[in-house]
VOBASE-998390 format. One record per residue (C-alpha): residue in three letters; x, y, z. Coordinates in pm, whole numbers, padded with zeros to 5 digits, always signed. Layout:
<r><residu>ALA</residu><px>X</px><py>Y</py><pz>Z</pz></r>
...
//
This chain:
<r><residu>MET</residu><px>-05988</px><py>-14678</py><pz>+04897</pz></r>
<r><residu>ARG</residu><px>-05927</px><py>-14741</py><pz>+05268</pz></r>
<r><residu>LEU</residu><px>-05940</px><py>-15095</py><pz>+05395</pz></r>
<r><residu>TRP</residu><px>-05891</px><py>-15030</py><pz>+05764</pz></r>
<r><residu>SER</residu><px>-05666</px><py>-15261</py><pz>+05963</pz></r>
<r><residu>LEU</residu><px>-05837</px><py>-15155</py><pz>+06283</pz></r>
<r><residu>HIS</residu><px>-06154</px><py>-15315</py><pz>+06418</pz></r>
<r><residu>PRO</residu><px>-06475</px><py>-15190</py><pz>+06252</pz></r>
<r><residu>ARG</residu><px>-06620</px><py>-15103</py><pz>+06595</pz></r>
<r><residu>TYR</residu><px>-06418</px><py>-14782</py><pz>+06593</pz></r>
<r><residu>LEU</residu><px>-06575</px><py>-14652</py><pz>+06273</pz></r>
<r><residu>ASP</residu><px>-06866</px><py>-14412</py><pz>+06280</pz></r>
<r><residu>ARG</residu><px>-07175</px><py>-14484</py><pz>+06068</pz></r>
<r><residu>ARG</residu><px>-07029</px><py>-14303</py><pz>+05769</pz></r>
<r><residu>GLY</residu><px>-06693</px><py>-14476</py><pz>+05802</pz></r>
<r><residu>LEU</residu><px>-06846</px><py>-14822</py><pz>+05842</pz></r>
<r><residu>THR</residu><px>-07064</px><py>-14771</py><pz>+05534</pz></r>
<r><residu>ALA</residu><px>-06765</px><py>-14648</py><pz>+05331</pz></r>
<r><residu>CYS</residu><px>-06554</px><py>-14941</py><pz>+05451</pz></r>
<r><residu>TRP</residu><px>-06826</px><py>-15184</py><pz>+05339</pz></r>
<r><residu>ARG</residu><px>-06852</px><py>-15024</py><pz>+04994</pz></r>
<r><residu>GLU</residu><px>-06477</px><py>-15006</py><pz>+04946</pz></r>
<r><residu>ALA</residu><px>-06424</px><py>-15367</py><pz>+05056</pz></r>
<r><residu>LEU</residu><px>-06696</px><py>-15474</py><pz>+04810</pz></r>
<r><residu>LEU</residu><px>-06504</px><py>-15287</py><pz>+04541</pz></r>
<r><residu>ALA</residu><px>-06186</px><py>-15464</py><pz>+04650</pz></r>
<r><residu>GLN</residu><px>-06370</px><py>-15796</py><pz>+04622</pz></r>
<r><residu>ALA</residu><px>-06473</px><py>-15708</py><pz>+04265</pz></r>
<r><residu>VAL</residu><px>-06113</px><py>-15618</py><pz>+04179</pz></r>
<r><residu>ILE</residu><px>-05985</px><py>-15945</py><pz>+04323</pz></r>
<r><residu>ASP</residu><px>-06250</px><py>-16133</py><pz>+04123</pz></r>
<r><residu>ASP</residu><px>-06148</px><py>-15944</py><pz>+03805</pz></r>
<r><residu>ALA</residu><px>-06504</px><py>-15810</py><pz>+03785</pz></r>
<r><residu>THR</residu><px>-06389</px><py>-15449</py><pz>+03740</pz></r>
<r><residu>ARG</residu><px>-06097</px><py>-15276</py><pz>+03575</pz></r>
<r><residu>GLY</residu><px>-06053</px><py>-14993</py><pz>+03824</pz></r>
<r><residu>TYR</residu><px>-05825</px><py>-14999</py><pz>+04129</pz></r>
<r><residu>SER</residu><px>-05646</px><py>-15316</py><pz>+04016</pz></r>
<r><residu>ARG</residu><px>-05313</px><py>-15175</py><pz>+04131</pz></r>
<r><residu>HIS</residu><px>-05435</px><py>-15010</py><pz>+04450</pz></r>
<r><residu>PRO</residu><px>-05166</px><py>-15054</py><pz>+04716</pz></r>
<r><residu>GLN</residu><px>-05407</px><py>-15161</py><pz>+04991</pz></r>
<r><residu>LEU</residu><px>-05508</px><py>-15465</py><pz>+04787</pz></r>
<r><residu>GLN</residu><px>-05151</px><py>-15597</py><pz>+04799</pz></r>
<r><residu>ARG</residu><px>-05189</px><py>-15763</py><pz>+05139</pz></r>
<r><residu>PHE</residu><px>-05498</px><py>-15952</py><pz>+05022</pz></r>
<r><residu>GLN</residu><px>-05348</px><py>-16045</py><pz>+04687</pz></r>
<r><residu>GLU</residu><px>-05041</px><py>-16191</py><pz>+04858</pz></r>
<r><residu>THR</residu><px>-05247</px><py>-16451</py><pz>+05047</pz></r>
<r><residu>ALA</residu><px>-05297</px><py>-16809</py><pz>+04931</pz></r>
<r><residu>ASP</residu><px>-05665</px><py>-16728</py><pz>+04863</pz></r>
<r><residu>PRO</residu><px>-05726</px><py>-16355</py><pz>+04810</pz></r>
<r><residu>ARG</residu><px>-06097</px><py>-16406</py><pz>+04740</pz></r>
<r><residu>THR</residu><px>-06153</px><py>-16573</py><pz>+05077</pz></r>
<r><residu>ALA</residu><px>-05933</px><py>-16321</py><pz>+05259</pz></r>
<r><residu>ILE</residu><px>-06137</px><py>-16023</py><pz>+05134</pz></r>
<r><residu>GLY</residu><px>-06454</px><py>-16220</py><pz>+05210</pz></r>
<r><residu>ASP</residu><px>-06340</px><py>-16265</py><pz>+05570</pz></r>
<r><residu>TYR</residu><px>-06264</px><py>-15895</py><pz>+05587</pz></r>
<r><residu>LEU</residu><px>-06617</px><py>-15817</py><pz>+05464</pz></r>
<r><residu>SER</residu><px>-06769</px><py>-16068</py><pz>+05707</pz></r>
<r><residu>ALA</residu><px>-06629</px><py>-15883</py><pz>+06009</pz></r>
<r><residu>VAL</residu><px>-06759</px><py>-15552</py><pz>+05871</pz></r>
<r><residu>VAL</residu><px>-07110</px><py>-15691</py><pz>+05819</pz></r>
<r><residu>ASP</residu><px>-07099</px><py>-15855</py><pz>+06166</pz></r>
<r><residu>ASP</residu><px>-07030</px><py>-15515</py><pz>+06320</pz></r>
<r><residu>ALA</residu><px>-07306</px><py>-15358</py><pz>+06110</pz></r>
<r><residu>ASP</residu><px>-07548</px><py>-15625</py><pz>+06232</pz></r>
<r><residu>GLU</residu><px>-07456</px><py>-15549</py><pz>+06595</pz></r>
<r><residu>ARG</residu><px>-07543</px><py>-15184</py><pz>+06534</pz></r>
<r><residu>GLY</residu><px>-07875</px><py>-15268</py><pz>+06370</pz></r>
<r><residu>TYR</residu><px>-07765</px><py>-15173</py><pz>+06019</pz></r>
<r><residu>HIS</residu><px>-07868</px><py>-15391</py><pz>+05727</pz></r>
<r><residu>PHE</residu><px>-07575</px><py>-15467</py><pz>+05498</pz></r>
<r><residu>ASN</residu><px>-07639</px><py>-15744</py><pz>+05247</pz></r>
<r><residu>ARG</residu><px>-07430</px><py>-16039</py><pz>+05362</pz></r>
<r><residu>GLN</residu><px>-07520</px><py>-16218</py><pz>+05035</pz></r>
<r><residu>LYS</residu><px>-07274</px><py>-15989</py><pz>+04855</pz></r>
<r><residu>ILE</residu><px>-06983</px><py>-16172</py><pz>+05019</pz></r>
<r><residu>ARG</residu><px>-06869</px><py>-16424</py><pz>+04761</pz></r>
<r><residu>SER</residu><px>-06639</px><py>-16639</py><pz>+04973</pz></r>
<r><residu>SER</residu><px>-06521</px><py>-16664</py><pz>+05333</pz></r>
<r><residu>GLY</residu><px>-06372</px><py>-16910</py><pz>+05577</pz></r>
<r><residu>SER</residu><px>-05999</px><py>-16872</py><pz>+05519</pz></r>
<r><residu>PRO</residu><px>-05776</px><py>-17042</py><pz>+05776</pz></r>
<r><residu>GLU</residu><px>-05516</px><py>-16774</py><pz>+05709</pz></r>
<r><residu>GLN</residu><px>-05482</px><py>-16465</py><pz>+05925</pz></r>
<r><residu>LEU</residu><px>-05314</px><py>-16155</py><pz>+05784</pz></r>
<r><residu>THR</residu><px>-05063</px><py>-15946</py><pz>+05975</pz></r>
<r><residu>VAL</residu><px>-05055</px><py>-15576</py><pz>+06046</pz></r>
<r><residu>THR</residu><px>-04775</px><py>-15395</py><pz>+06221</pz></r>
<r><residu>ASP</residu><px>-04833</px><py>-15192</py><pz>+06533</pz></r>
<r><residu>GLY</residu><px>-04686</px><py>-14896</py><pz>+06343</pz></r>
<r><residu>GLN</residu><px>-04945</px><py>-14931</py><pz>+06068</pz></r>
<r><residu>LEU</residu><px>-05224</px><py>-14967</py><pz>+06321</pz></r>
<r><residu>ALA</residu><px>-05106</px><py>-14655</py><pz>+06505</pz></r>
<r><residu>TYR</residu><px>-05088</px><py>-14461</py><pz>+06177</pz></r>
<r><residu>GLU</residu><px>-05441</px><py>-14561</py><pz>+06081</pz></r>
<r><residu>TRP</residu><px>-05565</px><py>-14482</py><pz>+06432</pz></r>
<r><residu>ARG</residu><px>-05432</px><py>-14125</py><pz>+06413</pz></r>
<r><residu>HIS</residu><px>-05584</px><py>-14092</py><pz>+06065</pz></r>
<r><residu>LEU</residu><px>-05925</px><py>-14215</py><pz>+06182</pz></r>
<r><residu>LEU</residu><px>-05926</px><py>-14001</py><pz>+06497</pz></r>
<r><residu>GLY</residu><px>-05867</px><py>-13693</py><pz>+06279</pz></r>
<r><residu>LYS</residu><px>-06164</px><py>-13785</py><pz>+06061</pz></r>
<r><residu>LEU</residu><px>-06385</px><py>-13859</py><pz>+06360</pz></r>
<r><residu>HIS</residu><px>-06291</px><py>-13534</py><pz>+06531</pz></r>
<r><residu>GLN</residu><px>-06425</px><py>-13343</py><pz>+06231</pz></r>
<r><residu>ARG</residu><px>-06735</px><py>-13538</py><pz>+06135</pz></r>
<r><residu>SER</residu><px>-06841</px><py>-13735</py><pz>+06448</pz></r>
<r><residu>PRO</residu><px>-06722</px><py>-13559</py><pz>+06766</pz></r>
<r><residu>GLU</residu><px>-06928</px><py>-13791</py><pz>+06990</pz></r>
<r><residu>VAL</residu><px>-06761</px><py>-14101</py><pz>+06840</pz></r>
<r><residu>SER</residu><px>-06423</px><py>-13932</py><pz>+06865</pz></r>
<r><residu>ALA</residu><px>-06483</px><py>-13861</py><pz>+07235</pz></r>
<r><residu>ARG</residu><px>-06580</px><py>-14227</py><pz>+07296</pz></r>
<r><residu>TRP</residu><px>-06249</px><py>-14356</py><pz>+07162</pz></r>
<r><residu>ARG</residu><px>-06015</px><py>-14073</py><pz>+07267</pz></r>
<r><residu>SER</residu><px>-05858</px><py>-14267</py><pz>+07554</pz></r>
<r><residu>VAL</residu><px>-05765</px><py>-14568</py><pz>+07336</pz></r>
<r><residu>GLU</residu><px>-05393</px><py>-14560</py><pz>+07265</pz></r>
<r><residu>LEU</residu><px>-05376</px><py>-14843</py><pz>+07014</pz></r>
<r><residu>PRO</residu><px>-05699</px><py>-14996</py><pz>+06883</pz></r>
<r><residu>ASP</residu><px>-05776</px><py>-15362</py><pz>+06840</pz></r>
<r><residu>PRO</residu><px>-05710</px><py>-15487</py><pz>+06489</pz></r>
<r><residu>HIS</residu><px>-05975</px><py>-15599</py><pz>+06245</pz></r>
<r><residu>PRO</residu><px>-06048</px><py>-15966</py><pz>+06332</pz></r>
<r><residu>LEU</residu><px>-05872</px><py>-16081</py><pz>+06012</pz></r>
<r><residu>PHE</residu><px>-05539</px><py>-15936</py><pz>+06133</pz></r>
<r><residu>ARG</residu><px>-05290</px><py>-16022</py><pz>+06401</pz></r>
<r><residu>VAL</residu><px>-05049</px><py>-15753</py><pz>+06519</pz></r>
<r><residu>THR</residu><px>-04672</px><py>-15776</py><pz>+06481</pz></r>
<r><residu>SER</residu><px>-04413</px><py>-15514</py><pz>+06565</pz></r>
<r><residu>GLY</residu><px>-04295</px><py>-15284</py><pz>+06291</pz></r>
<r><residu>GLY</residu><px>-04340</px><py>-14955</py><pz>+06115</pz></r>
<r><residu>ILE</residu><px>-04589</px><py>-14820</py><pz>+05867</pz></r>
<r><residu>ALA</residu><px>-04657</px><py>-15057</py><pz>+05577</pz></r>
<r><residu>GLU</residu><px>-04469</px><py>-15001</py><pz>+05251</pz></r>
<r><residu>TRP</residu><px>-04797</px><py>-14984</py><pz>+05058</pz></r>
<r><residu>GLU</residu><px>-04931</px><py>-14699</py><pz>+05274</pz></r>
<r><residu>ARG</residu><px>-04948</px><py>-14359</py><pz>+05109</pz></r>
<r><residu>ILE</residu><px>-04842</px><py>-14099</py><pz>+05364</pz></r>
//
């Protein structure tokens, strides 16, 4: 499971679709609607919020907004809750780590998307996150 901290605009079609599916799975885990992935480290930052259900819903909302802008048809009705006043944090070190990881994937499977973003040093975060200084997150598997 990869719940990207970077803005969905940087994902290629395959990555955006995978992000949508994986965030829907995360929503099911948070709602106790599935037994799998309940201890997945990337869920920790959502589970530590005052309202994890709304936080993952806000994450999904930004993904579906980006899909809409591209003309894709993700089912917004699958988002169970949104509208959290809380913003999550991501460190610049985590964002840089994810950026390198994504650029490697894009280089292999979507060279044209990779070329579009090559000059970006540090991407914008997903709209749910605000950036703070720091290293790679403890929950990240390197």
